[in-house]
C-alpha positions in Angstrom: -17.9 -12.8 56.7 -16.2 -9.4 57.1 -13.0 -10.9 55.8 -14.8 -12.3 52.7 -16.4 -8.9 52.0 -13.1 -7.2 52.4 -11.4 -9.6 49.9 -14.3 -9.1 47.4 -14.0 -5.3 47.7 -10.2 -5.5 47.3 -10.5 -7.7 44.2 -13.2 -5.3 42.7 -10.9 -2.3 43.3 -8.0 -4.1 41.5 -10.2 -5.0 38.6 -11.6 -1.4 38.3 -8.0 0.0 38.4 -7.0 -2.4 35.6 -10.0 -1.4 33.5 -9.2 2.3 34.0 -5.6 1.8 33.0 -6.6 -0.1 29.9 -9.0 2.7 28.9 -6.2 5.2 29.3 -3.9 3.2 27.1 -6.5 3.1 24.4 -6.9 6.9 24.4 -3.4 7.4 22.9 -2.0 7.5 19.4 -0.3 4.4 18.0 3.5 4.7 18.5 5.6 5.3 15.4 6.8 2.0 13.9 4.3 -0.1 15.8 3.3 -3.4 14.1 0.5 -4.2 16.6 -2.5 -5.8 14.9 -5.0 -5.3 17.7 -7.4 -2.6 16.7 -10.9 -1.8 18.1 -13.9 -2.1 15.8 -15.8 1.1 14.7 -18.4 2.0 17.2 -22.1 1.5 16.4 -25.1 2.4 18.6 -28.6 1.2 17.7 -30.1 4.5 18.9 -30.0 7.9 17.1 -27.2 9.7 18.9 -23.9 11.5 18.2 -20.9 9.3 18.7 -17.3 10.5 19.1 -13.7 9.5 19.1 -11.4 11.1 21.7 -7.6 10.9 21.5 -4.8 12.4 23.6 -1.9 14.1 21.8 1.5 15.0 23.3 4.5 16.9 22.1 6.6 13.6 22.1 4.0 11.4 20.3 6.2 11.1 17.2 9.4 12.2 15.6 9.1 14.9 13.0 10.7 14.7 9.5 10.9 18.0 7.6 8.8 19.6 10.3 5.9 17.1 9.9 4.8 13.8 11.6 1.7 11.8 11.1 0.2 9.5 13.7 -2.6 7.0 13.6 -5.3 7.5 16.2 -5.5 4.4 18.4 -8.9 4.3 20.0 -11.2 3.8 17.0 -11.9 3.8 13.3 -14.9 5.7 11.9 -17.8 3.5 10.6 -18.2 3.3 6.8 -20.5 6.1 5.6 -20.2 8.0 8.9 -20.9 11.8 8.8 -18.4 13.9 10.7 -20.2 16.8 12.4 -17.4 18.6 14.2 -13.7 18.2 15.1 -12.5 20.0 18.3 -9.3 20.2 20.1 -8.8 21.0 23.7 -5.4 22.4 24.5 -4.3 21.7 28.1 -0.6 22.6 27.6 0.3 24.7 24.6 2.7 23.1 22.1 5.9 25.3 21.9 7.8 24.6 18.7 9.5 27.6 17.2 7.1 29.6 15.1 4.0 27.4 15.0 2.3 24.0 15.7 -0.8 22.9 13.7 -2.9 19.8 13.4 -5.0 18.4 10.5 -7.1 15.2 10.5 -7.9 12.6 7.8 -8.4 9.0 6.7 -5.0 8.3 5.0 -1.5 8.4 6.3 -0.3 10.0 3.1 -2.5 13.2 3.5 -4.2 13.2 6.9 -6.4 16.1 5.8 -9.5 14.5 4.3 -11.6 15.6 7.3 -9.9 18.8 8.5 -7.7 20.6 6.1 -7.5 24.0 7.7 -5.0 23.0 10.4 -5.9 23.6 14.1 -3.5 25.6 16.2 -1.7 23.5 18.8 -0.2 26.6 20.3 -3.6 27.8 21.6 -3.7 29.0 25.2 -4.0 26.4 27.9 -7.5 25.2 28.7 -9.1 26.4 25.5 -11.1 24.7 22.7 -10.3 25.1 19.1 -12.8 23.9 16.4 -11.5 22.7 13.1 -13.3 23.3 9.8 -14.7 20.0 8.5 -14.1 19.6 4.8 -17.4 19.9 2.9 -16.6 16.9 0.7 -15.6 14.7 3.7 -18.6 12.3 3.3 -17.0 11.1 0.0 -13.8 10.1 1.8 -15.7 8.3 4.6 -17.7 5.9 2.3 -19.3 6.3 -1.1 -17.5 3.2 -2.6 -14.0 4.0 -1.1 -12.1 1.0 0.2 -12.2 0.3 3.9 -8.8 0.9 5.6 -9.6 -0.3 9.1 -8.3 -3.7 10.0 -11.7 -4.3 11.7 -13.7 -2.4 9.2 -14.5 1.3 8.6 -11.8 3.9 8.0 -8.7 4.5 10.1 -8.0 8.0 11.4 -4.8 10.0 11.1 -3.6 13.3 12.5 -0.8 15.3 11.0 1.3 17.6 13.2 3.2 20.4 11.4 5.6 22.7 13.1 7.2 25.9 11.9 10.6 24.5 13.0 10.7 20.8 13.6 11.9 18.9 16.7 11.9 21.9 19.0 8.7 21.3 21.0 9.4 20.6 24.7 5.8 20.8 25.9 2.3 20.1 24.7 -0.8 18.2 25.7 -4.1 18.3 23.9 -7.2 16.2 23.4 -8.7 15.7 19.9 -12.4 15.0 19.7 -14.2 13.9 16.5 -18.0 13.9 16.7 -19.9 11.8 14.1 -23.2 10.3 13.1 -23.4 6.6 12.4 -25.0 4.8 9.4 -27.9 3.3 11.4 -31.1 4.6 9.7 -33.3 3.1 6.9 -31.1 1.7 4.1 -27.9 3.3 5.5 -26.5 0.4 7.5 -23.1 -1.0 8.7 -21.1 -2.3 5.7 -19.4 -5.7 6.1 -15.7 -5.9 6.5 -13.9 -5.5 3.2 -17.0 -4.4 1.3 -18.0 -1.0 -0.2 -21.3 0.7 -0.6 -22.8 3.8 -2.1 -22.9 7.0 0.0 -25.9 7.3 2.3 
């Protein structure tokens, strides 16, 4: 009996370790040039609560061109007609490119600034929180008849890293947190994949 219990505990520990490892993988950006089609669906909760997307950013997450690189956030897309409340960044290790390192956030790879235009400082001191200024017109870019860009619905998220002098960072670790409210009240409901709807 003891041997059986020991085997069950060992199997449970292995399964838990695998689950934790999978969760860590999901909290990264999508590597540059990746053609992976596996994307999580936008998160919906039936209760009234604040949801969030959390993504880890590192100094070697992408290769810069003309001092800029844009990466797709891997762990979620925002639901259609979501309302972003706040975008925060926790710097654990300051980025150290020559002159500056800043970050903006958006819903398109071309601009990556529809949600936060005023770039957040990636060179902030270690273990500090920086809050980005959410664009006042961001609800219009998160729904309101715009086309869905997420492969599983909703809108994909992109972050743009701009350095004063490119390709010089040798350190940097930060966490990006996007807090949002879901469309789950009254007539403001989840929009089917591929469809559009009025803002709500």
